Every structure is written in C-alpha cells, then in structure tokens.
NUKE-750190 format. One record per residue: residue number from 1; residue in three letters; x, y, z negated of N, C-alpha, C in turn. Coordinates in nm, 2 decimals. Example, Ala and Ser with C-alpha at 12.3 -4.5 7.8 and 13.67 -1.06 7.14 Angstrom:
2
1 / Ala / 1.32 / -0.57 / -0.78 / 1.23 / -0.45 / -0.78 / 1.32 / -0.33 / -0.78
2 / Ser / 1.28 / -0.22 / -0.71 / 1.37 / -0.11 / -0.71 / 1.29 / 0.00 / -0.79
This chain:
220
1 / Unk / 2.00 / -0.98 / -0.51 / 1.97 / -0.91 / -0.38 / 1.88 / -0.80 / -0.41
2 / Unk / 1.89 / -0.69 / -0.34 / 1.81 / -0.56 / -0.37 / 1.69 / -0.58 / -0.28
3 / Unk / 1.57 / -0.53 / -0.33 / 1.45 / -0.55 / -0.27 / 1.44 / -0.45 / -0.14
4 / Unk / 1.39 / -0.51 / -0.02 / 1.38 / -0.44 / 0.09 / 1.25 / -0.39 / 0.12
5 / Unk / 1.15 / -0.49 / 0.08 / 1.00 / -0.46 / 0.09 / 0.96 / -0.43 / -0.07
6 / Unk / 0.90 / -0.31 / -0.09 / 0.81 / -0.30 / -0.21 / 0.66 / -0.29 / -0.20
7 / Unk / 0.60 / -0.34 / -0.25 / 0.44 / -0.31 / -0.26 / 0.39 / -0.26 / -0.38
8 / Unk / 0.30 / -0.16 / -0.39 / 0.26 / -0.07 / -0.49 / 0.10 / -0.07 / -0.49
9 / Unk / 0.04 / -0.12 / -0.61 / -0.08 / -0.09 / -0.64 / -0.08 / 0.05 / -0.73
10 / Unk / -0.14 / 0.14 / -0.66 / -0.14 / 0.27 / -0.71 / -0.24 / 0.31 / -0.80
11 / Unk / -0.23 / 0.25 / -0.91 / -0.36 / 0.27 / -1.02 / -0.35 / 0.38 / -1.11
12 / Unk / -0.46 / 0.45 / -1.15 / -0.45 / 0.54 / -1.27 / -0.48 / 0.67 / -1.22
13 / Unk / -0.53 / 0.71 / -1.11 / -0.56 / 0.85 / -1.05 / -0.68 / 0.88 / -1.15
14 / Unk / -0.79 / 0.82 / -1.15 / -0.91 / 0.86 / -1.22 / -0.88 / 0.89 / -1.36
15 / Unk / -0.80 / 0.80 / -1.44 / -0.77 / 0.81 / -1.57 / -0.69 / 0.93 / -1.61
16 / Unk / -0.61 / 0.96 / -1.50 / -0.52 / 1.08 / -1.50 / -0.61 / 1.20 / -1.51
17 / Unk / -0.70 / 1.21 / -1.42 / -0.80 / 1.33 / -1.39 / -0.88 / 1.34 / -1.53
18 / Unk / -0.94 / 1.23 / -1.58 / -1.02 / 1.24 / -1.69 / -0.92 / 1.29 / -1.83
19 / Unk / -0.81 / 1.25 / -1.82 / -0.73 / 1.29 / -1.95 / -0.73 / 1.45 / -1.93
20 / Unk / -0.74 / 1.53 / -1.83 / -0.72 / 1.65 / -1.81 / -0.85 / 1.73 / -1.79
21 / Unk / -0.95 / 1.64 / -1.81 / -1.09 / 1.70 / -1.78 / -1.13 / 1.74 / -1.64
22 / Unk / -1.06 / 1.70 / -1.54 / -1.05 / 1.72 / -1.41 / -1.16 / 1.63 / -1.33
23 / Unk / -1.21 / 1.66 / -1.22 / -1.29 / 1.57 / -1.14 / -1.20 / 1.46 / -1.08
24 / Unk / -1.27 / 1.35 / -1.06 / -1.18 / 1.23 / -1.02 / -1.11 / 1.26 / -0.88
25 / Unk / -1.18 / 1.34 / -0.79 / -1.11 / 1.35 / -0.68 / -0.95 / 1.44 / -0.70
26 / Unk / -0.97 / 1.51 / -0.80 / -0.83 / 1.58 / -0.84 / -0.72 / 1.49 / -0.86
27 / Unk / -0.75 / 1.38 / -0.93 / -0.67 / 1.26 / -0.97 / -0.61 / 1.19 / -0.84
28 / Unk / -0.71 / 1.17 / -0.73 / -0.69 / 1.12 / -0.61 / -0.58 / 1.21 / -0.52
29 / Unk / -0.60 / 1.34 / -0.54 / -0.51 / 1.45 / -0.45 / -0.41 / 1.43 / -0.53
30 / Unk / -0.37 / 1.44 / -0.66 / -0.25 / 1.42 / -0.71 / -0.19 / 1.30 / -0.70
31 / Unk / -0.25 / 1.18 / -0.68 / -0.18 / 1.07 / -0.65 / -0.14 / 1.06 / -0.49
32 / Unk / -0.22 / 1.14 / -0.40 / -0.18 / 1.16 / -0.27 / -0.02 / 1.23 / -0.26
33 / Unk / -0.04 / 1.32 / -0.35 / 0.13 / 1.40 / -0.36 / 0.22 / 1.31 / -0.42
34 / Unk / 0.21 / 1.22 / -0.52 / 0.29 / 1.12 / -0.56 / 0.35 / 1.03 / -0.43
35 / Unk / 0.24 / 0.97 / -0.37 / 0.26 / 0.89 / -0.24 / 0.36 / 0.96 / -0.16
36 / Unk / 0.34 / 1.08 / -0.13 / 0.41 / 1.15 / -0.04 / 0.57 / 1.17 / -0.07
37 / Unk / 0.59 / 1.20 / -0.20 / 0.72 / 1.19 / -0.24 / 0.78 / 1.06 / -0.26
38 / Unk / 0.71 / 0.95 / -0.30 / 0.78 / 0.84 / -0.31 / 0.80 / 0.77 / -0.18
39 / Unk / 0.72 / 0.80 / -0.07 / 0.76 / 0.76 / 0.06 / 0.91 / 0.82 / 0.09
40 / Unk / 0.92 / 0.95 / 0.07 / 1.06 / 1.01 / 0.10 / 1.18 / 0.95 / -0.01
41 / Unk / 1.13 / 0.92 / -0.13 / 1.21 / 0.83 / -0.19 / 1.26 / 0.70 / -0.14
42 / Unk / 1.16 / 0.63 / -0.10 / 1.20 / 0.50 / -0.03 / 1.27 / 0.51 / 0.09
43 / Unk / 1.26 / 0.62 / 0.17 / 1.36 / 0.64 / 0.28 / 1.50 / 0.67 / 0.22
44 / Unk / 1.50 / 0.76 / 0.13 / 1.64 / 0.79 / 0.08 / 1.71 / 0.67 / -0.01
45 / Unk / 1.63 / 0.57 / -0.05 / 1.67 / 0.45 / -0.12 / 1.72 / 0.34 / -0.05
46 / Unk / 1.66 / 0.36 / 0.11 / 1.72 / 0.26 / 0.18 / 1.59 / 0.14 / 0.20
47 / Unk / 1.48 / 0.15 / 0.16 / 1.40 / 0.05 / 0.16 / 1.36 / 0.03 / 0.32
48 / Unk / 1.33 / -0.09 / 0.35 / 1.28 / -0.13 / 0.48 / 1.14 / -0.13 / 0.51
49 / Unk / 1.05 / -0.16 / 0.40 / 0.93 / -0.16 / 0.40 / 0.87 / -0.10 / 0.29
50 / Unk / 0.75 / -0.04 / 0.28 / 0.67 / 0.00 / 0.18 / 0.53 / -0.02 / 0.19
51 / Unk / 0.45 / -0.10 / 0.12 / 0.30 / -0.13 / 0.15 / 0.24 / -0.06 / 0.02
52 / Unk / 0.12 / 0.03 / 0.04 / 0.06 / 0.08 / -0.07 / -0.09 / 0.04 / -0.06
53 / Unk / -0.16 / 0.04 / -0.17 / -0.30 / -0.02 / -0.17 / -0.37 / 0.11 / -0.19
54 / Unk / -0.43 / 0.18 / -0.09 / -0.49 / 0.28 / -0.08 / -0.66 / 0.28 / -0.11
55 / Unk / -0.73 / 0.18 / -0.07 / -0.86 / 0.16 / -0.08 / -0.90 / 0.01 / -0.04
56 / Unk / -0.96 / -0.04 / -0.15 / -1.00 / -0.19 / -0.13 / -1.14 / -0.21 / -0.07
57 / Unk / -1.17 / -0.32 / -0.03 / -1.27 / -0.38 / 0.01 / -1.40 / -0.35 / -0.10
58 / Unk / -1.35 / -0.35 / -0.23 / -1.45 / -0.35 / -0.35 / -1.48 / -0.22 / -0.39
59 / Unk / -1.38 / -0.11 / -0.34 / -1.40 / 0.04 / -0.39 / -1.52 / 0.10 / -0.32
60 / Unk / -1.58 / 0.03 / -0.23 / -1.72 / 0.08 / -0.16 / -1.82 / 0.10 / -0.28
61 / Unk / -1.81 / 0.00 / -0.38 / -1.90 / 0.03 / -0.51 / -1.89 / 0.14 / -0.60
62 / Unk / -1.80 / 0.21 / -0.59 / -1.77 / 0.33 / -0.67 / -1.87 / 0.44 / -0.61
63 / Unk / -1.89 / 0.56 / -0.71 / -2.00 / 0.63 / -0.70 / -1.98 / 0.72 / -0.53
64 / Unk / -2.10 / 0.74 / -0.46 / -2.10 / 0.78 / -0.34 / -2.01 / 0.90 / -0.32
65 / Unk / -2.02 / 0.99 / -0.42 / -1.94 / 1.12 / -0.39 / -1.79 / 1.10 / -0.39
66 / Unk / -1.77 / 1.00 / -0.49 / -1.60 / 0.96 / -0.48 / -1.57 / 0.91 / -0.34
67 / Unk / -1.64 / 0.80 / -0.30 / -1.62 / 0.74 / -0.19 / -1.62 / 0.83 / -0.07
68 / Unk / -1.71 / 0.91 / -0.07 / -1.73 / 1.02 / 0.07 / -1.58 / 1.11 / 0.04
69 / Unk / -1.57 / 1.16 / -0.07 / -1.45 / 1.26 / -0.09 / -1.30 / 1.18 / -0.06
70 / Unk / -1.29 / 1.05 / -0.08 / -1.20 / 0.97 / -0.05 / -1.18 / 0.97 / 0.10
71 / Unk / -1.28 / 0.94 / 0.17 / -1.27 / 0.92 / 0.30 / -1.25 / 1.06 / 0.37
72 / Unk / -1.28 / 1.16 / 0.35 / -1.25 / 1.30 / 0.40 / -1.10 / 1.34 / 0.37
73 / Unk / -1.07 / 1.29 / 0.23 / -0.91 / 1.33 / 0.20 / -0.83 / 1.24 / 0.27
74 / Unk / -0.86 / 1.12 / 0.30 / -0.78 / 1.03 / 0.36 / -0.77 / 1.08 / 0.52
75 / Unk / -0.87 / 1.12 / 0.58 / -0.87 / 1.19 / 0.72 / -0.78 / 1.29 / 0.72
76 / Unk / -0.81 / 1.36 / 0.63 / -0.73 / 1.52 / 0.62 / -0.59 / 1.47 / 0.59
77 / Unk / -0.55 / 1.37 / 0.52 / -0.39 / 1.34 / 0.51 / -0.34 / 1.28 / 0.61
78 / Unk / -0.41 / 1.20 / 0.68 / -0.36 / 1.15 / 0.82 / -0.32 / 1.26 / 0.90
79 / Unk / -0.40 / 1.35 / 0.92 / -0.38 / 1.45 / 1.02 / -0.25 / 1.55 / 0.97
80 / Unk / -0.25 / 1.58 / 0.84 / -0.15 / 1.67 / 0.80 / -0.02 / 1.61 / 0.75
81 / Unk / -0.01 / 1.47 / 0.72 / 0.11 / 1.42 / 0.70 / 0.19 / 1.35 / 0.81
82 / Unk / 0.12 / 1.30 / 0.90 / 0.19 / 1.22 / 1.02 / 0.29 / 1.30 / 1.08
83 / Unk / 0.29 / 1.41 / 1.10 / 0.40 / 1.48 / 1.17 / 0.54 / 1.47 / 1.07
84 / Unk / 0.52 / 1.49 / 0.95 / 0.63 / 1.50 / 0.87 / 0.70 / 1.33 / 0.84
85 / Unk / 0.59 / 1.23 / 0.84 / 0.64 / 1.11 / 0.84 / 0.71 / 1.08 / 0.95
86 / Unk / 0.66 / 1.11 / 1.07 / 0.71 / 1.08 / 1.19 / 0.87 / 1.15 / 1.20
87 / Unk / 0.87 / 1.25 / 1.15 / 1.02 / 1.34 / 1.14 / 1.11 / 1.26 / 1.08
88 / Unk / 1.05 / 1.17 / 0.95 / 1.14 / 1.11 / 0.87 / 1.18 / 0.98 / 0.93
89 / Unk / 1.12 / 0.95 / 1.04 / 1.14 / 0.82 / 1.10 / 1.06 / 0.70 / 1.04
90 / Unk / 0.95 / 0.73 / 0.99 / 0.85 / 0.66 / 0.93 / 0.76 / 0.59 / 1.03
91 / Unk / 0.74 / 0.46 / 1.03 / 0.62 / 0.39 / 1.12 / 0.52 / 0.33 / 1.05
92 / Unk / 0.40 / 0.40 / 1.08 / 0.29 / 0.38 / 1.00 / 0.19 / 0.26 / 1.06
93 / Unk / 0.15 / 0.19 / 0.96 / 0.05 / 0.05 / 0.99 / -0.05 / 0.08 / 0.89
94 / Unk / -0.16 / 0.04 / 0.93 / -0.28 / 0.04 / 0.86 / -0.34 / -0.10 / 0.84
95 / Unk / -0.35 / -0.15 / 0.74 / -0.41 / -0.29 / 0.74 / -0.53 / -0.30 / 0.67
96 / Unk / -0.63 / -0.37 / 0.71 / -0.75 / -0.37 / 0.64 / -0.87 / -0.39 / 0.75
97 / Unk / -1.00 / -0.39 / 0.69 / -1.11 / -0.41 / 0.80 / -1.15 / -0.28 / 0.87
98 / Unk / -1.09 / -0.24 / 0.96 / -1.09 / -0.09 / 1.02 / -1.22 / -0.06 / 1.08
99 / Unk / -1.30 / -0.18 / 1.12 / -1.43 / -0.16 / 1.18 / -1.52 / -0.11 / 1.09
100 / Unk / -1.49 / -0.12 / 0.97 / -1.61 / -0.09 / 0.86 / -1.61 / 0.08 / 0.82
101 / Unk / -1.48 / 0.13 / 0.89 / -1.47 / 0.29 / 0.86 / -1.54 / 0.36 / 0.97
102 / Unk / -1.55 / 0.48 / 0.95 / -1.59 / 0.58 / 1.05 / -1.51 / 0.57 / 1.19
103 / Unk / -1.58 / 0.60 / 1.30 / -1.51 / 0.63 / 1.42 / -1.38 / 0.72 / 1.44
104 / Unk / -1.43 / 0.83 / 1.36 / -1.33 / 0.91 / 1.34 / -1.21 / 0.90 / 1.27
105 / Unk / -1.22 / 0.83 / 1.16 / -1.11 / 0.77 / 1.09 / -1.03 / 0.66 / 1.16
106 / Unk / -1.10 / 0.59 / 1.24 / -1.02 / 0.47 / 1.30 / -0.93 / 0.56 / 1.41
107 / Unk / -0.98 / 0.65 / 1.49 / -0.93 / 0.71 / 1.56 / -0.79 / 0.79 / 1.53
108 / Unk / -0.81 / 0.84 / 1.40 / -0.70 / 0.92 / 1.33 / -0.58 / 0.80 / 1.29
109 / Unk / -0.63 / 0.70 / 1.25 / -0.54 / 0.57 / 1.22 / -0.47 / 0.53 / 1.33
110 / Unk / -0.54 / 0.52 / 1.44 / -0.48 / 0.47 / 1.56 / -0.38 / 0.56 / 1.64
111 / Unk / -0.42 / 0.70 / 1.62 / -0.30 / 0.81 / 1.68 / -0.19 / 0.80 / 1.59
112 / Unk / -0.20 / 0.78 / 1.46 / -0.07 / 0.79 / 1.39 / 0.01 / 0.67 / 1.41
113 / Unk / -0.06 / 0.56 / 1.43 / 0.03 / 0.44 / 1.46 / 0.11 / 0.46 / 1.59
114 / Unk / 0.01 / 0.51 / 1.70 / 0.08 / 0.53 / 1.82 / 0.20 / 0.63 / 1.84
115 / Unk / 0.17 / 0.74 / 1.74 / 0.27 / 0.84 / 1.74 / 0.41 / 0.79 / 1.68
116 / Unk / 0.40 / 0.69 / 1.58 / 0.52 / 0.65 / 1.49 / 0.56 / 0.51 / 1.53
117 / Unk / 0.52 / 0.47 / 1.63 / 0.53 / 0.34 / 1.67 / 0.67 / 0.30 / 1.68
118 / Unk / 0.76 / 0.38 / 1.73 / 0.90 / 0.36 / 1.77 / 0.98 / 0.40 / 1.65
119 / Unk / 0.94 / 0.44 / 1.55 / 1.03 / 0.48 / 1.43 / 1.08 / 0.34 / 1.36
120 / Unk / 1.19 / 0.35 / 1.30 / 1.26 / 0.21 / 1.25 / 1.31 / 0.27 / 1.11
121 / Unk / 1.31 / 0.38 / 1.06 / 1.38 / 0.40 / 0.92 / 1.31 / 0.33 / 0.81
122 / Unk / 1.16 / 0.34 / 0.81 / 1.09 / 0.28 / 0.71 / 0.96 / 0.25 / 0.77
123 / Unk / 0.91 / 0.12 / 0.74 / 0.77 / 0.09 / 0.77 / 0.68 / 0.10 / 0.66
124 / Unk / 0.57 / 0.18 / 0.68 / 0.48 / 0.23 / 0.60 / 0.36 / 0.16 / 0.62
125 / Unk / 0.30 / 0.05 / 0.53 / 0.18 / 0.00 / 0.56 / 0.07 / 0.05 / 0.44
126 / Unk / -0.03 / 0.10 / 0.51 / -0.15 / 0.16 / 0.41 / -0.25 / 0.05 / 0.41
127 / Unk / -0.28 / -0.02 / 0.32 / -0.40 / -0.09 / 0.26 / -0.52 / -0.02 / 0.27
128 / Unk / -0.60 / -0.01 / 0.36 / -0.71 / 0.06 / 0.34 / -0.82 / -0.01 / 0.39
129 / Unk / -0.94 / -0.01 / 0.31 / -1.06 / -0.11 / 0.32 / -0.99 / -0.24 / 0.34
130 / Unk / -0.91 / -0.28 / 0.25 / -0.83 / -0.40 / 0.26 / -0.87 / -0.49 / 0.12
131 / Unk / -0.87 / -0.62 / 0.17 / -0.89 / -0.74 / 0.04 / -0.83 / -0.82 / 0.11
132 / Unk / -0.72 / -0.91 / 0.01 / -0.64 / -1.02 / 0.03 / -0.73 / -1.13 / 0.08
133 / Unk / -0.85 / -1.16 / 0.01 / -0.93 / -1.27 / 0.04 / -1.00 / -1.24 / 0.19
134 / Unk / -1.02 / -1.11 / 0.22 / -1.10 / -1.08 / 0.32 / -0.99 / -1.11 / 0.46
135 / Unk / -0.87 / -1.06 / 0.42 / -0.77 / -1.08 / 0.53 / -0.74 / -1.24 / 0.56
136 / Unk / -0.73 / -1.32 / 0.46 / -0.71 / -1.47 / 0.48 / -0.84 / -1.54 / 0.54
137 / Unk / -0.98 / -1.49 / 0.52 / -1.09 / -1.53 / 0.58 / -1.09 / -1.49 / 0.72
138 / Unk / -1.06 / -1.35 / 0.75 / -1.05 / -1.32 / 0.90 / -0.95 / -1.39 / 0.98
139 / Unk / -0.83 / -1.43 / 0.93 / -0.75 / -1.53 / 0.97 / -0.81 / -1.65 / 1.01
140 / Unk / -0.84 / -1.71 / 0.90 / -0.91 / -1.86 / 0.90 / -1.02 / -1.87 / 1.01
141 / Unk / -1.07 / -1.77 / 1.04 / -1.19 / -1.77 / 1.16 / -1.12 / -1.80 / 1.29
142 / Unk / -0.99 / -1.74 / 1.30 / -0.93 / -1.76 / 1.43 / -0.82 / -1.88 / 1.44
143 / Unk / -0.80 / -1.94 / 1.34 / -0.68 / -2.03 / 1.33 / -0.72 / -2.17 / 1.39
144 / Unk / -0.64 / -2.24 / 1.47 / -0.64 / -2.38 / 1.54 / -0.51 / -2.43 / 1.53
145 / Unk / -0.43 / -2.37 / 1.44 / -0.29 / -2.43 / 1.44 / -0.27 / -2.53 / 1.32
146 / Unk / -0.15 / -2.54 / 1.29 / -0.11 / -2.64 / 1.17 / -0.03 / -2.60 / 1.06
147 / Unk / 0.05 / -2.50 / 1.09 / 0.15 / -2.45 / 0.99 / 0.12 / -2.32 / 0.94
148 / Unk / 0.19 / -2.27 / 0.82 / 0.17 / -2.17 / 0.75 / 0.23 / -2.05 / 0.85
149 / Unk / 0.33 / -2.09 / 0.92 / 0.40 / -1.98 / 1.01 / 0.28 / -1.94 / 1.12
150 / Unk / 0.23 / -2.02 / 1.17 / 0.11 / -2.02 / 1.27 / 0.00 / -1.93 / 1.22
151 / Unk / -0.03 / -1.96 / 1.09 / -0.14 / -1.88 / 1.02 / -0.08 / -1.74 / 0.99
152 / Unk / 0.01 / -1.73 / 0.96 / 0.07 / -1.58 / 0.91 / 0.06 / -1.49 / 1.03
153 / Unk / 0.08 / -1.55 / 1.16 / 0.07 / -1.47 / 1.29 / -0.06 / -1.41 / 1.30
154 / Unk / -0.17 / -1.46 / 1.24 / -0.30 / -1.41 / 1.24 / -0.35 / -1.31 / 1.13
155 / Unk / -0.25 / -1.26 / 1.05 / -0.27 / -1.18 / 0.92 / -0.29 / -1.05 / 1.00
156 / Unk / -0.33 / -0.93 / 0.93 / -0.34 / -0.81 / 0.99 / -0.21 / -0.74 / 1.02
157 / Unk / -0.11 / -0.76 / 0.97 / 0.02 / -0.74 / 1.01 / 0.12 / -0.84 / 1.02
158 / Unk / 0.11 / -0.91 / 1.12 / 0.21 / -1.03 / 1.11 / 0.37 / -1.01 / 1.12
159 / Unk / 0.39 / -0.87 / 1.17 / 0.54 / -0.83 / 1.15 / 0.56 / -0.78 / 1.01
160 / Unk / 0.50 / -0.78 / 0.93 / 0.54 / -0.76 / 0.78 / 0.58 / -0.86 / 0.73
161 / Unk / 0.71 / -0.83 / 0.66 / 0.80 / -0.93 / 0.58 / 0.74 / -0.94 / 0.43
162 / Unk / 0.73 / -1.06 / 0.37 / 0.68 / -1.07 / 0.26 / 0.76 / -0.97 / 0.15
163 / Unk / 0.67 / -0.89 / 0.06 / 0.73 / -0.81 / -0.05 / 0.81 / -0.91 / -0.14
164 / Unk / 0.93 / -0.84 / -0.17 / 1.00 / -0.92 / -0.28 / 0.96 / -0.86 / -0.42
165 / Unk / 0.91 / -0.75 / -0.42 / 0.86 / -0.65 / -0.55 / 0.72 / -0.59 / -0.54
166 / Unk / 0.64 / -0.63 / -0.65 / 0.51 / -0.57 / -0.63 / 0.52 / -0.48 / -0.77
167 / Unk / 0.47 / -0.36 / -0.77 / 0.46 / -0.26 / -0.87 / 0.34 / -0.24 / -0.89
168 / Unk / 0.28 / -0.24 / -1.02 / 0.14 / -0.19 / -1.04 / 0.17 / -0.09 / -1.18
169 / Unk / 0.10 / 0.03 / -1.13 / 0.10 / 0.14 / -1.24 / -0.03 / 0.13 / -1.32
170 / Unk / 0.00 / 0.21 / -1.43 / -0.14 / 0.24 / -1.52 / -0.17 / 0.13 / -1.62
171 / Unk / -0.05 / 0.06 / -1.64 / -0.07 / -0.06 / -1.75 / -0.17 / -0.19 / -1.73
172 / Unk / -0.22 / -0.19 / -1.62 / -0.33 / -0.27 / -1.59 / -0.25 / -0.42 / -1.55
173 / Unk / -0.27 / -0.55 / -1.57 / -0.20 / -0.64 / -1.52 / -0.28 / -0.75 / -1.45
174 / Unk / -0.30 / -0.71 / -1.32 / -0.38 / -0.80 / -1.23 / -0.36 / -0.76 / -1.08
175 / Unk / -0.38 / -0.88 / -0.99 / -0.34 / -0.84 / -0.85 / -0.43 / -0.76 / -0.77
176 / Unk / -0.57 / -0.78 / -0.84 / -0.67 / -0.68 / -0.75 / -0.69 / -0.71 / -0.61
177 / Unk / -0.68 / -0.83 / -0.59 / -0.70 / -0.89 / -0.44 / -0.61 / -0.81 / -0.33
178 / Unk / -0.49 / -0.78 / -0.38 / -0.39 / -0.71 / -0.31 / -0.28 / -0.81 / -0.25
179 / Unk / -0.27 / -0.84 / -0.12 / -0.17 / -0.91 / -0.05 / -0.15 / -1.05 / -0.11
180 / Unk / -0.26 / -1.12 / -0.13 / -0.23 / -1.24 / -0.19 / -0.16 / -1.34 / -0.12
181 / Unk / -0.17 / -1.35 / 0.02 / -0.09 / -1.45 / 0.09 / 0.06 / -1.40 / 0.08
182 / Unk / 0.11 / -1.28 / 0.11 / 0.22 / -1.23 / 0.12 / 0.31 / -1.21 / -0.01
183 / Unk / 0.22 / -1.20 / -0.14 / 0.31 / -1.18 / -0.23 / 0.32 / -1.32 / -0.34
184 / Unk / 0.30 / -1.43 / -0.26 / 0.31 / -1.54 / -0.33 / 0.42 / -1.57 / -0.41
185 / Unk / 0.52 / -1.52 / -0.37 / 0.68 / -1.53 / -0.47 / 0.71 / -1.38 / -0.50
186 / Unk / 0.63 / -1.27 / -0.49 / 0.69 / -1.14 / -0.54 / 0.72 / -1.13 / -0.68
187 / Unk / 0.83 / -1.09 / -0.70 / 0.85 / -1.04 / -0.84 / 0.76 / -0.93 / -0.90
188 / Unk / 0.70 / -0.93 / -1.00 / 0.60 / -0.81 / -1.05 / 0.66 / -0.74 / -1.15
189 / Unk / 0.65 / -0.61 / -1.15 / 0.68 / -0.51 / -1.23 / 0.56 / -0.43 / -1.26
190 / Unk / 0.53 / -0.42 / -1.40 / 0.42 / -0.35 / -1.46 / 0.48 / -0.23 / -1.52
191 / Unk / 0.41 / -0.12 / -1.49 / 0.44 / 0.01 / -1.58 / 0.31 / 0.07 / -1.64
192 / Unk / 0.31 / 0.14 / -1.74 / 0.22 / 0.20 / -1.81 / 0.18 / 0.37 / -1.76
193 / Unk / 0.28 / 0.40 / -1.67 / 0.28 / 0.52 / -1.60 / 0.17 / 0.54 / -1.51
194 / Unk / 0.09 / 0.64 / -1.53 / -0.03 / 0.65 / -1.43 / 0.03 / 0.71 / -1.29
195 / Unk / -0.04 / 0.66 / -1.18 / 0.03 / 0.68 / -1.07 / 0.05 / 0.84 / -1.01
196 / Unk / -0.01 / 0.92 / -1.06 / 0.02 / 1.06 / -1.03 / 0.14 / 1.11 / -1.11
197 / Unk / 0.19 / 1.02 / -1.21 / 0.29 / 1.06 / -1.29 / 0.42 / 0.99 / -1.25
198 / Unk / 0.39 / 0.90 / -1.16 / 0.51 / 0.78 / -1.12 / 0.60 / 0.89 / -1.03
199 / Unk / 0.74 / 0.84 / -1.06 / 0.86 / 0.92 / -0.99 / 0.96 / 0.84 / -0.93
200 / Unk / 1.04 / 0.90 / -0.87 / 1.16 / 0.83 / -0.83 / 1.23 / 0.75 / -0.94
201 / Unk / 1.23 / 0.81 / -1.06 / 1.31 / 0.75 / -1.14 / 1.22 / 0.61 / -1.19
202 / Unk / 1.11 / 0.60 / -1.20 / 1.03 / 0.50 / -1.22 / 1.07 / 0.39 / -1.12
203 / Unk / 1.04 / 0.44 / -1.00 / 1.08 / 0.34 / -0.88 / 1.21 / 0.29 / -0.89
204 / Unk / 1.32 / 0.37 / -0.92 / 1.44 / 0.32 / -0.93 / 1.47 / 0.22 / -1.04
205 / Unk / 1.38 / 0.24 / -1.17 / 1.39 / 0.14 / -1.27 / 1.33 / 0.02 / -1.23
206 / Unk / 1.22 / 0.02 / -1.14 / 1.16 / -0.13 / -1.10 / 1.25 / -0.20 / -1.03
207 / Unk / 1.31 / -0.11 / -0.92 / 1.41 / -0.18 / -0.85 / 1.53 / -0.23 / -0.93
208 / Unk / 1.58 / -0.18 / -1.01 / 1.70 / -0.21 / -1.12 / 1.63 / -0.35 / -1.20
209 / Unk / 1.51 / -0.34 / -1.23 / 1.45 / -0.45 / -1.31 / 1.45 / -0.57 / -1.23
210 / Unk / 1.40 / -0.56 / -1.08 / 1.40 / -0.66 / -0.98 / 1.54 / -0.71 / -0.96
211 / Unk / 1.65 / -0.63 / -0.95 / 1.80 / -0.68 / -0.94 / 1.82 / -0.76 / -1.03
212 / Unk / 1.79 / -0.75 / -1.16 / 1.84 / -0.82 / -1.28 / 1.76 / -0.97 / -1.27
213 / Unk / 1.66 / -0.99 / -1.21 / 1.59 / -1.11 / -1.20 / 1.66 / -1.21 / -1.10
214 / Unk / 1.64 / -1.34 / -1.14 / 1.69 / -1.45 / -1.07 / 1.56 / -1.49 / -1.00
215 / Unk / 1.53 / -1.49 / -0.86 / 1.43 / -1.57 / -0.81 / 1.43 / -1.70 / -0.77
216 / Unk / 1.36 / -1.79 / -0.78 / 1.38 / -1.93 / -0.78 / 1.29 / -1.99 / -0.67
217 / Unk / 1.17 / -1.93 / -0.64 / 1.09 / -1.99 / -0.54 / 1.04 / -2.11 / -0.58
218 / Unk / 1.00 / -2.13 / -0.71 / 0.96 / -2.28 / -0.72 / 1.06 / -2.37 / -0.77
219 / Unk / 1.18 / -2.34 / -0.75 / 1.31 / -2.43 / -0.79 / 1.34 / -2.40 / -0.94
220 / Unk / 1.44 / -2.47 / -0.98 / 1.49 / -2.45 / -1.14 / 1.62 / -2.37 / -1.12
C-alpha cells in the first residue's frame, strides 16, 4: 500500500553550510528552498499529509544568533510562502508549544492556518517548537479518559493520521523526539543526503522502499 502521510526529519543544514564555508543560516535558507520544492513534489505525487520537523523544543540551546536568525527566517517564510501554498491547495497546521514563541510569530502562524483552512490537496504539518515528549505531557495534563483514542484527541493535531513513513536525512539514525506517539508503527527510511540536497528523486526512492516493505504492526 502506498504511503499517504510522510514525516520528515530535515537534518543536515548546518553540515551543508560548513562544507561550503558558509554561515549556518545559509544552510537553513537552502533547506527552506528544499522544503518548498518537496511540498510541491508531495502535491504532485498525491500525498495526503506531510509533516516536517522545523524547530524542536531542544533547539533553543543552539547559539543565540542562530536561534534568532531562524525565528526571523521562519516569520519571513510564512509571510512569503503562504500565498503560493494556498494556491496549491495546501492546508497548513503548526504543531508545538506555540505560547513560547513571539506574539508576532504566533499571529503569522494563525493567519496562515486561517487562510488555508479549507484547502484539501495536502495537509502540511509544521512541527515548530515541538517535542514528542512535550506533546504527550501536554495531553496527559488534560486527560481523564481511558482509551488510546481518547488520549489521541488531546494531541496537538488530533486530525493528523499516523505517518506510514518517516524519513531522516543526513545519515543520522535517531528519532530526536519527533512524533513519538504518531510514529509508533511508522516505517523508517534513512538517507545520507543532507537536507538541502534532498530531491524529488530521493523522496520517490523512499516511497518505493516503503512500498517494498511488509508492515506487520507487531504481528508475524
């Protein structure tokens, strides 16, 4: 069965920049351009949902100039890219602890979500100031039910279907606190490709590898 929801840990921007003797933020900007193209490719390939790891709850420990640059770049990208995403029929959702980012950034996120709310071609979930453990803790604080289904309704995006495929770039082999609940049975594909160099061909190769696997969900 073909994957309908792909999640991506977009890793390797800093390494890409270092290899070129460029500032780290140039790597992040190159990675943003890659994401723009991969969203187009996801639409063309008929994916229903795409979730990307943009900024984790742990990323605040990075150098202050990098963090501030990322925040400014993220605000700029929401402003510049939302119209095109809207035209492509992409519905945007931001998941994470939104109250810990600036009021301006929260406002831009909310406006992008409102503008694209009725789109149905692709659901794009952007994990920003996101941590899988934080999501579970935040849900647990409000949980008074009994079932997994009731608990899942309290996650950041209860409408999200579980990803069938998780891709991580740059050769690293860890989850990095990403979608811990949702990826319980996701198939994982690792690639040495640094995120700014990731292409439609790489996405198609990962989807083909997924198609060749037999998913058992704990059975034999």
